[in-house]
N, C-alpha and C positions, 0 to 999 in steps of 0.2 A: 464506190459507184452508186450504193443505194441512196445516197443522201443527194442525188442529182435528179433534176426532172428527166423526162423522155428525151427532150432536145439536147440537154445538156450531156445525158450519156451517150447519144448519138455522136455528138461532137468529140467527146473524149475517147471513144472507142474506133472511131474511124482512122484507119491508117492506109487504106487502099489507093490512095493518091492525094495530089493537093487539096487542102480544105481551107475554106474561107467561112469562119464563124462571125456572122453578123451580131455582134453582142450590145444589144440596148442598154441605156444606162441602168445601173442597180441590177443587172441580170445574172451576176455570179460569174463573171467571166474568168476570174482568178481561181475559183474553185475549179472550172473546167481545165484551164491550163495545168494546174498543180495535179489534179487527178489524172490527166492524160501523160503527164511525165511519169507519174507513179505506174501507170498502166503500161507504157512503154518500156519500163525497167522490168517490172515483176511479171507481166503476162505475154510480153512481145520479145523478151530476153536481149533488148538492146543495152549495152552497157552504158552506164551513166556518163562516162567521159566522152561518149559520142553523140550525146544530146546536147544540143545548144537552145538556150531560151534567151530572147533579148527584149528588153523594153526600154523605157525612156528616162527612169529616174532610178536612183540607187534605193531608195524607200521602197519602191515596188519590186525591185531585183531581190532585196533582202527579205521582204515578206513571202514572195515566192519560194525562195530557197528554204526559208524557215518551215513553211507548210509542207514542202515536198519530203523534208526531213522527218516530219511527224508521220506521213503517210507511209515512207519505205522503210522497210526493216534494216537495221544493223548498217553494215557499211556499203550496202548497195548502192547508195546515192552518192558515194565518195568519186569525186572527179567531175560532177556535173557542172555544167557552165549555165549559171543563171546571171546575167549581167546587162548593162546598159550597151546601147551600141558604141559608144565611144570607149569603153573598157574592153570591148571585144577587139575594137581596132587597134587599141594599144597593145593587146596580148598579140595580135597578128604581127605588128610591127616589131616588137621584140623578138619574134620568132624569125622575122624576114629582114634583118639589119642590113645584110650584104646587099640584098636587091633594093631595098628602100634608099640606100645612099646615106644613112644615118649611122652614127656611131653609138656605141653600147650605153654612153651615159647622156643620152639626148634628153633635153628638156621640154616641157610643155608651159607655153607661155600662156598666162591667163589674159582675160580681156584687158586689163589696165596695161599689162606689158606691151601686148598689141597695139592698143591706142597710141601709147607713148612712142613706139616705133614708127607707127604709120605718120603720127604727127611731125616727128622729125623729118621723116622723107618729104612730107607735104611743105614742111616749112622753107625748104630751099627755093620755092618758086616767089618768095617776098609778098605774097598776097597779104590784104588787111587781114588782122586776126579774127574779125567778125565773120569774113568770108570763108577763112580757113576752118572756122568751127562748123560751119554748114558743110563745107565740102568735106571735112574729115568724117562727119556723120554719114554722109552719101557714100563715101569711099569705102568705109567699114561694112556698110550694108551690102555694097556691090561685090566687094572681094568675097564676102561670105557666100553670096548667092553664087557666084562664079564657081566657087569650090565645091558647093553643093550639087552643081550641075556639071561638075568635073571638067571646068574649061579651064586652061593653061593660060598664064600670062600671055603668051605669043597669040594665042587664039583670040583672046580678050583684046588685044591691041588691034589686030587685023579686023574684027568685027565691030569695033567702036564705031557707032553712028552719030554720036553727039560730043561735043568738046568735053562735057563733064565725063562721058564715059572713057575717053581717051585718056585724060588726065588720071582717072581712077586705075585704067589698064596700065599706065607707065607707072604709077606708084605700086600696083600689084607686082610688076616685074622686079622693081627695087626690094620690094618687102620680102619677096620669095628669096631673092639673092643673101639678104641678111639672114633670114631664117636658116638657110644653109650654113651661112658662115658661123652662126652661133650655135650648130647643131642643135636645132630646136624645131618645134612643129606648134601649130596652134590647135584649137579644138576641132575647127572644121577638117584639117589635115588628117586627124584620127580616123576619120571616114574615107575622106578622099583618096589618102596615099594607100591604105591597103586595098581599096576598091579597085584603084588603077592598077595595083599589082596583080590582083585577080583577073584583071581584064587584059592585061598585056603579057602575062607570062604563064604559059599553060603548065609548067611543072608544079609552080607554086599552086596555081588552080586546082590542079588534080590531086595534090597533097591535102589541100584544105577540104575538098569533096570528100576524100576517104576519111578525114577526121569526122565530118558532120553526116552522121547517119539519120539524124532527125533535127529538124529545127522548128522552133515554135516563136512567133514574133507577136508581141503584145502591142497594142495601140497602132495597128497598122496604118490607121488614117493620117498619123502623124509623120510617116516616113518622106523623106525628100527624094530627089532622084538618086543620089549616091547611094543612099541608105537601102532604097528599093533594088539597085543593082547589085549591092553587096550581097543581100539575101539570095538573089537570083543566081548569082555566081557561086555562093557556097553551097546552095541546094543542087544546082546543075539540073540536067534534064529528068532525074528520077523524080522530082517533086515531092521528096519527102517533107512537106511542109504544112504547118497549120498558122494561118495568119488570122489574128483576132482584132476586130475593129469595129467602129462605129462611125460611119461617114457623118452622122448627124452631130458628133462632138468633134469634128474637125475645126480646132479654133486657132491654131498656129501657121496660118499661110503667110504670116509677115515674117517668120523664120524659116520659110522654105517647105513646109509641109504641103504635100500633095494628096488631098482626098482621092483624087483621080487614080491613083496607085492602086485601088481596090478594083477598079474597073480594068487596069492594065493585067491584073492576075488572069482575068477571064480570057485575054488575049494570048498571054504567055502559056497558060495552061487550059487547053481547050477540053480537058476532063476535070475540070476544076468543080469541087463540090462545094455548095453553099448551105448553110445550116443557120436559122436565124433563131437567137435567143430573145424572145420577146416578153417573157414573163418577169416582172419586176419585183424584187423581193425587199424594195426599200420604201416605197411611197403609196400614199393613198390614192384611190382611184381618180378623184377629181384633179390631183396635182398631175397625174399622167395623162387625164384628157386634155389638159392645158397644154401640156408639151407636145403631146401628139398634134394638136390643132395648130399651134404655132409652126412647128417643124414641117407640117404639112403643106405650107405655103413655099418650100423650097423645092426645085426640082430633083427627082431621086431615080438613082439607076436599081437600087435596091429599096423595095418598100418594106416597111415594118411597123408594127404598132404596139406600143407597150401595153401592157394591162397587169393587173395586180388583184390579189385575193385578200387584200387587207381592208376592204370595205370603201364606202364612197369617201368619208372624211369631211372636214369642215368646207365651207365655201372659201374660195380664194379672194382675199380682202385687196382692193384697190382703193388707196387713200390719197386724195389730191390735197395739198397743202399750199398755203399763200406764197411762201418763199422756201428757199433751201434751209435757211435756219430753223424755221418752223417744221420742216421735214424731219430734221435731224432730232429736234425736242419732241416730235410725235413718237417717232421711232423708239428713242430711249425711255419714254414715259410707258408707252405701250408695252414694250419689252418687259420692264420691271413689273407692271401690272400683271401681266400674263404669268410672269414667273411666280409670283405671290400667290395669285389666285389658283395656279395649278400645281404648285409645289414642285416646281423644276429647279435644277441647278443653271448657272450661268452659261456653262459649257455647252448646254442644250441648242444655244442661239447662235446664228450667224448673219451678220448684216454684210451684204454684198452690192458691190458697185463696178461700175464700169472703168472709173481712173481714181489713181490714189489720192488725188486733190480732194475728193469727195470725203475722205475720212476725218479731216480736219474739224469740220462742225461736229461730227458724231463724237469726237473723242471730247470735246468741250463739254457737250451735253452728258455723255457717260461719266466723266469726272465730277461734274456738278451733283450727279446723283449717287457718287461713290460707287459706281458699277466697275468691277474689275475687268479688264479687256484685254486681248492680245492683238497687236496689229501685225499682220503679216504682210511680206513684201517690202520690209524695211532693208537696211544695210545687210548684205549677206555675210555670212561668217568670213568667208574668203576676202571680202573687201574691207574688213576691219584692218587698221593700220599696222597693228601689233601682230596680226595674223600673217599679213603680207611680209613683214620684217622677218619672222622665224623662218617662214617658208622660202624665203629668198636665201638665207642663210644656208638651209638644207639643200635648196636648189644648187647652190653654187659648189657645195660640198660633192655632190654627185656629179656635176658637170662644170668643171672649171672653165669651160668657154661661153658660160652663160653670162653674157655682158650685161643684160638687162638686170639680173638680180645684183650683179656686181654694183651697178650704179645705183641700186636703191641702198645697199646695206654698207657701202664703203663710208659712209658719214652718219651711220646710224647704229650706236651713239656716235656723236661728233668725234672726229680724229684730225682735225685741223687739216684738211685736205680740201682746198678750194676748187671753185669752179674752173679757174684758169689752169691749175693743175691738171684736173680731170681732162679739159681739152687737149693740153699737151700730151697727156697719158694716150688718149684716145688717138691723136694723130700718129704718135710713135707706134701703137699697136697696129694701126692701119697700114702703115709703111712696112712694117715687119710681117704683117699676115698672121697675127697671133692673137689671142683673146687678151682683155685688159688685165685679168688676174696674172696670165703668163708673162705679160710686159712688165709687171711690177718686180719680177725676179730676175729681169734681164739686166746684164751689166751696162748695156748700151742706153738704158733709160737716164743714166747720170747725165749724159751729153745733152739730153733733151731737156732735162729739169735743172740741171746744176746740182751741186752738191748742197741741197736744201733740207730743210726738216721735213718738208712733205715727201722727198724721196726717200728719207729715212722711215717716215710712217707707211708708206706704201710697202716698201720691203718688210718691214716687221709685221704688217697686216697679213701679207702673202705669206711669210714662214708660220705666222700663229695659226693661220687657217689650215694650212698644209698639215701641221701637226694634229689639231682637231680632227680634220677630215680622216687622217689615217686611223686614229682610235676609233671614230665612229663607224667606219666602214669595215673596219677588222673586227669589231667587238660583237659578240654573240647577244649582248645586252646594250644596244646603242642609246636607249632612252637617258639613262643617268649621264651619259657622256654629253648629250645634246644640252642636258640641264646644267652641266658644268661649263659648256661653251657659253651659253647665256649668262652664267654668273660671273665669268672671266670679264666680259664686257660691260658688267654691273647694269644689265638690262632692266632688272627689277627697279634699280635707282632711276634710270632714264625715264620708264613709266610713270614713276611717282612724281619726277620733277615737271613732265610735258603734260600731264593728265589735267583738265580744267578743274578736277574735284577730287577729294579722296576717294569717294565712292567710285567715280570714274576709272581711277587707277586700279582699285581691287577688282572692278568688273573686267578691265583689260588684262590683268594678271589671271583672273578665272578663266578668260577665253585661251590663253596661252596653255594654261594647265590642262584644259579640256583638250586641245589640239595634241598635245605629248600623250595624254592618256590614250587617246584614239591611236596614236602610232603604236603604243604598247598593245592595245586590244588587237589590232590588226597582226602584230607580230604573232600573238599568243594564239590567234585563230587560223593562221596561215596553216595551209595544209601540205605545203612542200617547202624544201630547204629554200628554192629560188623566191618563192613568195614571201618568205621570212625576211630576206635581204633589205637593208635599209634602202637601196636604190630603188627596188620594186615599190616598197611602201611608200616613199616620197613620190613618185610618179603616180601612184594610184590616187594618193592624198589630193592631187591636183584636181582629180575627177569626182573624188566624193563630195557630195553636198552635205558637209557637217551640220549645217542648219537644220537639215531634215532628222538628223539624229537628236539634235537638242529638242526639236519640236516633239519627237517621239516620247522624249523623257519628261516632257512638261505636260502632266496631265491635271494641271491646276484648273479651278473653277473659274473660268473667264468667257466673257462674250468673245466670239471670233469675228474679227473684222478683215475682209480681204476682197480683192478685186475677182471678178468672174473668171479670168484665166487663172488665178491663183486656187481657185475653189474646185477645179476640176479634178475627179477622183475622190473628192469628199462628200460626206453627207451629214446632215444635222436634222434632228427632229422639227426644229422650228426656224425658217428662213425669212429674212426681210430682204428685199431687193430694192434699192432705192434709184431714183433718178431716171424714171421711164418716160424719157422725153426725147424727141428728135433732135438729133445733132449730138446726143450723149449716148442713147441707146436705141437706135443705131447711132453710131458716131458720125461726127461731121465728115471725116475723111473718107469713111465707107459709103458715104451718100456720094459724095464728090466723084469718087473713083468706080462707083457702081459696084460695089462688093458687099452689098447689104446682107447676101445670102450668108457670109460668115458671121455677121452680127446676130443674125437670126439663130444660128447654131449656137452662139455665145448666150443668147436668150434661154434656149433648149437647156443647155447646161446648167445655168443658174436655176431654172425651176425645178429641175432633176435632182438638185442638191437637197430638197426638203422632203422630209419623210411624213410629217403629219399635218403642219400648218405652213401657208405661204402668204407673205403680204407684199404687195408691190406698191411703192410710193412714187409720187412725183410733184414737183414743185411748179406753180403758175409762173413764178418769177425766180431767177436765179442769178446770183451776184457773180460778175465778170469784169475784171479789171477796176473794181471799185463801184461799179454801177450796177443796177439791177435791170435785166433783160426779161422780156416775156418770153415764153417757152410754149411749145406745142407738144401735145401727149405723143408718146411714141407710137408708131404704128401697129407695134408688136402688141399693144393693148386690145386694138380691134380684131387680132387675129385669134384672140383667146375665145373659148366657148362662152358667150355672154350668159347663158343661163346658169353657169358655175360660179358667176362673180358676185360679189358685195360691194358695192361702191360706197364710199364715204367721202364726204366733201362736196364739192360743186357737183358732181355725178350722183350724189346719193339719191335713191329712189325708194327709200323705206317709207312705208305708211306709218301713220299714229299706232296702228295695231301692232306692227312689226317692232317699232321703237319701244312700246310697252313691254312686249314679250322679251327683248333684249335687256331691258332694264330689270325685269323680274328674274332673269337667269343669273344676271350678275349678283342680284341680292341674295339668291339662294347659294350662291358659290361662297360669298361672303361669310353668311351665316353658318355653312358648313365647316368653314374654315376655323371661325371662332368658336365652334362649339366642339372643334376635335381636341 
């Protein structure tokens, strides 16, 4: 506790009722949460297995658990739950199978699986392909929103007010029927199903409330309706809750986040205590002044103002460039110059932008200057074809009714089983009311397919998989047996044959090795026999963002390129934010829908990533569809404290004397560098 400031200490020690900690950017909220967990265990006598801490990313959960293990002595922290909402929901479903209607080996469908299933359901209306693509995008979003708001298909159908919503609701009905038939859930179900169980089943609610003696929730501003209700039902009327969040950093409304949930706490818990963490340990004062000035234009229920003891810092630079290509060229050259003059490393620099398309010009310029960089927000680890292949084999092993996984791997590698055969197999399975894999083993399939080579291949595949499944599920050391399965199907040869280059093949094989090593690592770290089981591991793997683990291991010296959304939670000594133009930041969609407040929060998040220097750039003309269009400077530039800014380009206000002083300072730096 001695390392905490007075406000942080107050938050860590307060346990007399529900608490809301308004934690500004860089205010040390993770330290408060982890020390509070240690305080609850060591000073308040609450057993670790009775404490539940939830957050939104596996990376944040791992960091919290590691910090707590360093603070709490011996075995006292054993059994502590620090997880994401989705992992907590998965744990609850595993304990409440009977009430949930799921069987023990249920599958978790990823976004691609769900999209493929929804596409098939939508395809039945024979609408044009272009219309289907747009409709599918709308339906995916709508179903996710309904689940986040705990709205069932029947309710969605009865309340639909437009033709599009009625179609979406009808697809939603079919989608849920298929999920039940597959003994599967999607990501949204991992929150919605356990929350509904808590809501509707008093015995289950009381059982879980007895388990949760204290709950801590990080990033509370990002909770949706179902997550908010899950927490409320787990905590119960006792209000043994600490919610930590920052309404100014709520930037995920597009995926259901409700920053107003922080206000709801004051209604649900009239005795709610609010503690503000306003001292920032990250940034120079000028950067914080800019952040406070911008976000001050948003309406607030809870007012707070960041401050720092790090000193005033350099002026915030705003650079106007003729075109977006000139903007990228300026940023790349300025970054290299700053690095050399100040003897920094490349990983000290981040370039942030509103949309991924803005990275292309930057990549070109950085490559020309031979600057190493890392582009975040590319293909996620689980979206890679080779990882999806292996995961589908594993999913089918723990859940033989997982038809989606079956369809992906039945011809990966090729087994001479064509589309016509699969269609007949699907029809037969549907008539029999069994899964595709089970249908492969039935004698009656011969009548549907005839005595063909395809029938033999299906029988052989089902028998082969059953043998491997038995070995893997019964083994205390399953990873070598998984490797043997991949060897049996010559998957490495398949990768080498299908990869566009030998280097690409090696990268794919390394990804598979990383996945299997991760499985082994999870088994080794598991605290209970149940957690060591391959069924549990595979289900958890679907939820774990292995890309985060790879990023942690990658500490190479590279400039970071990422969207403003991806930058949340990170910090860098030197930050460039590009594209400060109307219709880009704020985005055109937010202007049209009158949701500029969230874009302003995105601007605030970007500013508060910077520790020492901040440079904002914009282009007077930006290329769009092959042609240049004129731009308008972002309204957020006018909301900055103008006396903290140094303009370059069209808005440059430097006097000849100022220019002479700047040139002299650069020359002095260069001489010092050469003489060292």
